[in-house]
Every structure is written in structure tokens, then in C-alpha cells.
C-alpha positions in Angstrom: 37.8 -34.0 -166.7 36.8 -35.1 -170.2 38.9 -34.9 -173.3 36.9 -35.4 -176.5 37.1 -35.3 -180.3 40.4 -37.1 -180.7 41.9 -40.0 -182.5 42.4 -42.4 -179.6 45.2 -45.0 -179.8 44.8 -47.1 -176.7 47.5 -49.7 -177.2 45.4 -52.2 -175.4 45.5 -55.9 -176.1 43.2 -55.6 -179.1 44.9 -52.6 -180.4 41.7 -50.6 -180.2 41.5 -47.2 -181.7 38.7 -44.7 -182.0 38.9 -42.3 -184.9 36.5 -39.9 -182.9 37.1 -40.8 -179.4 37.0 -39.4 -175.7 38.6 -39.9 -172.4 37.2 -39.3 -168.9 39.9 -38.6 -166.1 39.3 -38.7 -162.4 41.8 -38.7 -159.5 44.7 -39.2 -161.6 43.3 -42.2 -163.4 41.4 -43.0 -166.7 37.8 -43.6 -165.6 36.3 -44.3 -168.9 36.9 -44.0 -172.7 34.9 -44.7 -175.8 33.9 -43.6 -179.4 31.6 -40.9 -180.5 30.1 -38.3 -178.0 31.3 -38.4 -174.4 28.7 -38.7 -171.6 29.0 -34.9 -171.2 31.0 -32.1 -173.0 34.7 -31.7 -172.3 37.8 -30.3 -173.7 37.6 -30.3 -177.5 40.9 -31.6 -178.8 40.2 -30.7 -182.4 40.9 -34.1 -183.9 44.3 -34.5 -182.2 45.9 -38.0 -181.9 46.1 -39.1 -178.3 48.5 -41.9 -177.2 49.7 -43.2 -173.9 52.6 -41.2 -172.5 55.9 -42.6 -173.8 58.2 -44.6 -171.5 62.0 -44.1 -172.1 63.6 -47.3 -171.1 67.3 -46.3 -171.3 69.1 -43.0 -170.8 72.0 -41.2 -169.2 70.8 -37.8 -168.1 74.1 -36.5 -167.0 75.5 -36.7 -170.6 73.6 -33.7 -171.7 76.6 -31.9 -170.4 78.9 -33.5 -173.0 77.2 -33.6 -176.4 78.9 -33.7 -179.8 82.2 -34.9 -178.5 84.4 -37.6 -180.2 81.7 -37.4 -182.8 83.3 -39.9 -185.2 84.5 -42.4 -182.6 83.5 -46.0 -182.0 82.1 -46.9 -178.4 85.4 -47.7 -176.6 87.2 -44.7 -178.0 84.3 -42.5 -177.2 84.1 -43.8 -173.7 87.9 -43.4 -173.1 87.6 -39.8 -174.4 84.8 -38.9 -172.0 85.5 -40.8 -168.8 87.9 -38.2 -167.5 85.4 -35.4 -168.1 82.6 -37.3 -166.4 84.9 -37.8 -163.4 84.4 -34.1 -162.5 80.7 -34.5 -162.2 78.9 -33.1 -159.1 75.5 -33.0 -157.7 74.8 -29.4 -159.0 76.0 -30.4 -162.5 73.7 -33.6 -162.3 70.7 -31.5 -161.4 71.1 -29.2 -164.3 71.9 -32.0 -166.6 68.8 -34.0 -165.5 66.5 -30.9 -165.8 67.6 -30.4 -169.4 67.3 -34.1 -170.4 64.0 -34.5 -168.7 62.5 -31.4 -170.3 63.5 -32.6 -173.7 61.9 -36.0 -173.1 58.7 -34.3 -171.7 58.5 -32.2 -174.8 58.7 -35.3 -176.9 55.8 -37.0 -175.1 57.6 -38.9 -172.5 55.8 -39.3 -169.1 58.2 -41.9 -167.6 62.0 -42.0 -167.7 64.5 -44.7 -166.7 68.0 -43.3 -166.1 70.9 -45.5 -166.0 73.4 -43.6 -163.8 76.8 -45.3 -163.2 79.2 -42.5 -162.9 80.1 -41.8 -159.1 83.1 -39.8 -158.7 84.8 -40.3 -155.4 83.7 -37.9 -152.6 80.7 -36.8 -154.5 77.1 -37.5 -153.0 73.5 -36.8 -153.8 73.7 -37.5 -157.6 70.5 -39.8 -157.7 68.7 -37.5 -155.3 69.5 -34.6 -157.8 67.9 -36.3 -160.6 65.0 -37.4 -158.7 64.4 -33.8 -157.5 64.7 -32.6 -161.2 61.9 -35.2 -162.3 59.6 -34.2 -159.3 60.0 -30.5 -160.2 59.0 -31.2 -163.8 56.3 -33.6 -162.9 57.6 -36.8 -164.6 57.9 -40.3 -163.3 61.4 -41.5 -162.9 63.1 -44.9 -162.5 66.6 -44.0 -161.2 69.3 -46.6 -161.1 72.1 -47.1 -158.7 74.7 -48.1 -161.3 78.3 -48.9 -160.8 81.8 -49.5 -162.2 84.4 -51.4 -160.1 86.6 -52.8 -162.8 89.4 -50.1 -163.4 91.8 -49.9 -166.2 94.7 -51.3 -164.1 92.5 -54.5 -163.5 91.6 -55.0 -167.2 88.6 -52.8 -167.4 87.8 -49.9 -169.6 87.1 -47.0 -167.2 90.0 -45.1 -165.4 90.8 -46.2 -161.9 89.6 -42.9 -160.6 85.9 -44.0 -161.5 86.2 -47.5 -160.1 84.4 -47.9 -156.9 85.0 -50.4 -154.0 82.3 -53.2 -154.3 81.3 -52.9 -150.6 80.7 -49.2 -151.0 78.5 -49.7 -154.2 76.3 -52.4 -152.3 75.9 -50.2 -149.2 74.9 -47.1 -151.2 72.6 -49.2 -153.4 70.8 -50.4 -150.3 70.7 -46.8 -148.9 69.1 -45.3 -152.0 66.5 -48.3 -152.1 64.6 -46.4 -149.5 63.7 -43.8 -152.2 61.7 -46.4 -154.2 57.9 -45.9 -154.0 56.9 -47.8 -157.2 54.7 -45.0 -158.6 56.7 -41.8 -159.0 60.1 -43.0 -158.2 61.5 -46.5 -158.9 65.1 -47.7 -158.0 66.8 -50.0 -160.2 70.1 -51.8 -159.5 72.3 -51.4 -162.7 76.0 -52.4 -162.9 77.3 -50.7 -166.1 78.7 -53.4 -168.4 80.8 -56.4 -168.7 83.9 -54.4 -169.4 83.5 -52.1 -166.4 82.3 -54.4 -163.6 83.7 -57.4 -161.9 82.0 -60.7 -161.9 81.5 -60.6 -158.1 79.8 -57.3 -158.3 77.4 -58.7 -161.1 76.6 -61.5 -158.8 76.3 -59.5 -155.5 74.1 -56.8 -157.2 71.7 -59.5 -158.4 71.4 -61.0 -155.0 70.9 -57.6 -153.4 68.4 -56.6 -156.0 66.3 -59.8 -155.5 66.5 -59.4 -151.7 65.1 -55.9 -152.0 62.6 -56.6 -154.7 64.2 -54.3 -157.3 64.9 -54.8 -160.9 68.2 -55.3 -162.7 69.7 -53.5 -165.7 73.0 -53.4 -167.7 74.4 -52.7 -171.1 74.9 -55.9 -173.1 76.1 -57.0 -176.6 76.4 -53.5 -178.0 79.5 -53.8 -180.1 81.8 -56.3 -181.6 84.5 -55.0 -179.4 82.5 -55.9 -176.4 82.0 -59.5 -177.8 85.9 -59.8 -178.3 86.5 -58.5 -174.8 84.1 -61.1 -173.2 85.5 -63.9 -175.3 89.1 -63.0 -174.3 88.4 -62.2 -170.6 85.6 -64.7 -169.8 85.8 -67.2 -172.6 82.3 -66.7 -173.6 79.9 -64.3 -175.4 78.3 -61.5 -173.5 74.9 -63.3 -173.2 76.6 -66.5 -172.0 78.4 -64.3 -169.4 75.1 -62.9 -168.2 73.8 -66.4 -167.7 76.9 -67.4 -165.8 76.3 -64.6 -163.4 72.6 -65.2 -162.9 71.2 -62.4 -165.0 69.1 -64.2 -167.7 65.8 -63.7 -165.7 62.5 -61.9 -165.7 63.7 -59.3 -163.4 66.4 -58.1 -166.0 66.4 -55.9 -169.0 69.4 -55.0 -171.1 70.2 -52.0 -173.1 71.2 -52.5 -176.9 71.5 -56.3 -177.6 72.7 -55.7 -181.0 74.9 -58.7 -181.5 72.9 -61.7 -180.5 72.8 -65.2 -182.2 69.4 -66.8 -183.0 69.7 -69.2 -180.0 70.6 -66.2 -177.7 67.3 -64.3 -179.0 65.3 -67.4 -178.2 66.9 -67.8 -174.8 65.9 -64.1 -174.0 62.3 -65.0 -174.8 62.3 -68.1 -172.8 63.8 -66.6 -169.7 61.9 -63.3 -169.9 64.8 -61.0 -170.4 63.9 -57.5 -171.7 65.7 -55.3 -174.3 65.9 -51.5 -174.5 66.3 -50.7 -178.1 68.4 -47.4 -178.8 68.5 -47.0 -182.6 69.9 -43.6 -182.9 72.7 -44.0 -180.4 73.7 -47.4 -182.1 73.7 -45.7 -185.6 75.6 -42.8 -184.4 78.4 -45.0 -182.9 78.3 -47.4 -185.7 77.6 -50.3 -183.6 74.9 -51.8 -185.7 71.3 -52.4 -185.7 69.5 -54.6 -183.2 67.3 -57.5 -184.4 64.0 -56.0 -183.1 61.7 -57.8 -185.3 63.3 -61.1 -184.3 63.3 -60.3 -180.7 59.6 -59.4 -180.7 58.6 -62.4 -182.6 60.5 -64.5 -180.0 58.3 -62.9 -177.3 61.1 -60.8 -175.8 59.9 -57.6 -174.0 61.2 -54.8 -176.1 61.1 -51.0 -175.3 62.7 -47.9 -176.7 65.5 -45.7 -175.2 67.0 -42.5 -176.2 70.4 -43.5 -174.6 72.7 -40.7 -173.4 72.8 -37.4 -174.9 76.4 -37.7 -175.7 75.8 -40.6 -178.1 72.4 -39.3 -179.3 72.6 -35.6 -179.1 68.7 -35.3 -179.2 66.8 -36.4 -176.1 63.6 -37.0 -178.1 61.9 -40.2 -177.6 59.6 -39.6 -180.7 62.6 -39.6 -182.9 63.4 -43.0 -181.6 59.9 -44.2 -182.6 60.5 -43.2 -186.2 64.0 -44.3 -186.1 63.0 -47.7 -184.7 60.6 -48.3 -187.5 63.1 -47.2 -190.3 66.0 -49.2 -188.8 63.8 -52.4 -188.7 62.7 -51.8 -192.3 66.4 -51.2 -193.3 67.3 -54.7 -191.8 64.0 -56.7 -192.9 62.2 -54.7 -195.6 59.0 -52.6 -195.5 56.9 -55.2 -193.6 59.4 -55.4 -190.7 57.7 -52.9 -188.5 54.5 -50.7 -188.7 54.1 -47.3 -187.4 51.9 -48.6 -184.7 54.2 -51.3 -183.7 56.9 -48.6 -183.3 54.5 -46.6 -181.1 53.9 -49.8 -179.1 57.5 -50.1 -178.3 57.6 -46.5 -176.9 54.5 -47.0 -174.8 53.4 -50.4 -173.7 56.9 -51.9 -174.5 58.7 -49.4 -172.2 56.1 -50.1 -169.4 56.7 -53.7 -169.7 60.4 -53.3 -169.2 59.8 -51.5 -166.0 57.2 -54.1 -165.0 54.6 -51.4 -164.8 51.1 -52.6 -165.5 49.5 -49.3 -164.5 51.0 -47.2 -167.4 51.6 -47.7 -171.2 48.1 -48.2 -172.3 44.9 -46.1 -172.2 42.3 -48.2 -170.4 40.0 -47.7 -167.5 41.9 -48.0 -164.2 45.3 -47.2 -165.7 47.1 -44.0 -164.6 46.1 -40.9 -166.8 49.6 -40.6 -168.5 48.5 -39.1 -171.8 50.1 -37.5 -174.8 48.1 -35.2 -177.1 49.5 -34.7 -180.6 48.1 -31.8 -182.7 47.3 -32.8 -186.2 46.7 -29.3 -187.7 50.4 -28.9 -188.5 51.9 -28.4 -191.9 53.6 -31.9 -191.9 50.3 -33.7 -191.5 48.4 -32.0 -194.3 47.0 -34.6 -196.7 47.5 -37.6 -194.3 44.9 -40.2 -194.7 46.0 -42.3 -191.7 46.9 -39.7 -189.0 48.6 -42.3 -186.6 50.8 -43.5 -189.4 51.4 -40.0 -190.7 52.4 -38.9 -187.1 55.1 -41.5 -186.9 56.3 -41.1 -190.6 56.5 -37.3 -190.3 58.1 -37.3 -186.8 59.6 -36.2 -184.5 57.1 -33.8 -183.1 56.9 -31.6 -180.0 53.8 -32.8 -177.8 51.0 -30.4 -177.5 49.8 -31.5 -174.3 51.1 -34.0 -171.8 49.4 -35.4 -168.7 51.1 -37.3 -165.9 48.6 -38.7 -163.4 46.0 -36.4 -165.0 48.1 -33.3 -164.3 49.4 -31.2 -167.2 53.2 -31.0 -167.4 53.3 -29.7 -170.9 50.5 -27.3 -172.4 50.5 -25.7 -175.7 53.9 -27.2 -176.5 55.6 -25.6 -173.4 56.6 -26.8 -170.0 54.0 -26.0 -167.4 56.2 -26.2 -164.2 59.4 -24.8 -165.4 61.0 -22.4 -168.1 62.9 -23.8 -171.0 64.9 -20.7 -171.1 66.0 -20.8 -167.4 66.8 -24.6 -167.8 69.0 -24.0 -170.8 70.7 -21.1 -169.0 71.7 -23.0 -165.9 72.6 -26.0 -168.1 75.0 -23.9 -170.1 76.5 -22.6 -166.9 77.1 -26.0 -165.4 78.4 -27.5 -168.7 81.0 -24.7 -168.8 82.0 -25.4 -165.2 82.4 -29.1 -166.0 84.7 -28.3 -169.1 86.6 -25.6 -167.2 
């Protein structure tokens, strides 16, 4: 299959772009690409911008069921409001929530989704299996995490005791779901929730288990001033110092948010190879602050973008995060702090780097054919000289066509394998059941 007559944004090491480019796909991979006329005629994209498929580096799919709640609260108040509701989650609700969230992401150009699932109500099983099934149905790649919380309120943690698991149960179930990892369509990640919901022992044991199984590690870190206060009071150190104490400052770790970091801590992340998932809309919605992304990138830190949960970012749209990341960086550091192309790089190559995937995130021969096609004949791009910058500045947009492994999962702006209307209908039913 050949795609031709497009503005090709490769995101390769040289930042190569072809204003009139083409791609040849074969067996789910990119076989060749170039500028000008292709070796033979193909599908004419009419001047569309073509980018690598986006990689969402931090999300909570189950939260699509609980949007626009505690809308003016800070993080801790918001969590305490919603924990009792999330405690009623079951696998059927999870499946409906995941289909909704994954559909939103696909329609925003996302081909690979990392989901940080850490809510496991007692007596409920099959939650990770439900979201993996939803991803396979829609045709997306998924990195699903076996998250955890074992530090309940009565022991000084934030979550209610009803959502605190036993440490041995967490480790046993993590080892069980590790068998679902295939490294291509499904990845499994070990992901204790946060310093204020997980014991020190579980942080240490989770790291040891992940390293024995060859899996990556993920957690929330340095999201709010309240978290910083909690760590100083409970552990006598900052959140980053705590991570170092439990053996988490390493190349197999990436953390969500990382807003409140000192300059030495940023440099330590770069030296140790720790990654960061930047979630600008959620951070702004909760009033948590703005992550120092320019400083992180300049220090050599791996940085990608995340939508975060749809209860703290009521829109599961990764293109919105591209624009938001650029604007937030400029709000911190001026107009030169981030370009449109740098923001796109975070959403593509950056996210792939966090997942340690060298087979996605760029458009190059031999890479997987995960491709987003963005129509440029829309009203909002009229008069744009630089279509790539114009695309970001006028975003978000619904993707026109999305390929995962060379197969269409979105065509003409609609899902190929499922019905938006049916997904929305089932989602409303399960949300009503959760809130009953």
C-alpha cells in the first residue's frame, strides 16, 4: 500500500519532513518513504499532514465513568470525593469505560495507550483483562498496568481502607497478569499508585518483581505541594528523594506529572534515565501547577504526554495535550520555550521512549506502520503557511485516518471496528449503574 501527496512529518533523528511526500507500507511495517513521486501510484491524501501515531503515556481509563465531579477541588479533596465511588467498579463497568476512553484517544490520533489502573475493589476480578479486550476490539496497542494501593486511611494513607489491598495479593496478581505481556500489542507495567497510597515495602517489592520479570515501573510523583508536604512529614524527604530511597530512580521507571522538582532533582532524572509523563490539562484543571518541561528536556530527561484520567481531564484527546503542552511551556518560559514540532515530538517519539518502544513513534523504514493522517482542507487551516505549526496551533482535531500496524482503525473520521453511538450508549448505562 502506498500513501502519497502528503506533508510527511517523520520525527526521525534529523527531524526530516517532506512537504510532498509518500509512504509505502507492507506487512504492517513502513517499507520505504520519500519526497516527490512514489515508485508507483497510491492513495492520494490531498496534501494531508501525516505524523506517527500518538502515544498516550499516562491515563486512567476507568475514570471516564466519573467526569465533572468535584470540579473545583484540589487533588487530595478530589481523590477523597471519588474513592468511594471507584470502590464500586466491576469488570463490566471497566470494559465500558475503557472502550469509551480508547475510542476518544483513537479519534485524536492515538495508536498506543498506557493505562495506569490502580483501583482493585475486593472480590472483583478481570479488570485488566477487560481493558485489554477493549483495546483489541478497537485495534489499538495497550500498555496495561497492574497498579496498587496498600496504604489505607487508618495507616496514614489517603485511600479508604476498603481500597487498600494486601501486599502479597498485589504481588501474586502482578505476576499472574505478567503472562499477558507480548511486547507488541500488549505490554504489562508494574505501577504502585503514589507515595501517599502505597507502603515503602510495596514500592521496594514491586521494583524487585518488575526487574525479575523484565517489566517497566510507573507511579505518580511530585504532583502537588500537598504531596511534597506529606512526604516530608511521613518520610522526612521530598518525593524524589523517597523514590531514590526505594530504588526507583532508574532507566526502567517513568513517573507521571513531576511538577514540583528542584533543579538538582531534574538533573538527577536526566543522569539516572528516569522518564516523565507530562499531563498539562489535568495539572491545570486541579490547580497543581505546570511541569518544567523545557528544563526536563534540556537535561536529557525522556518526556512524553498523557491525557491523565478523564475525571481530572474531562476530554480524552491527546491532540489537545499537544497544544496544551506547547502553550503551558510558553506560559512558563516565553514564546521560544516550545515549538509546535517539539510538542508533536513529545506525543509521538517522546511517548514511545517512555514505553521503551523503538519500533513506534517515528516514520522510518522498518518501523511499525502506526500512522495518523490529518486533513488540511478544513476551515481552521485556511491561510496557514506552515501546515504543521498550523495543525498544532489550531488544534485539537479529529484524525481523518489512523493506521495501527498498517490496518485502519479510523477512516473518514469514524471508528472502523466499532460504533461511537453504541459505545456511548453502553457507557451511559454502566455509568448510571456505578452511580446508582
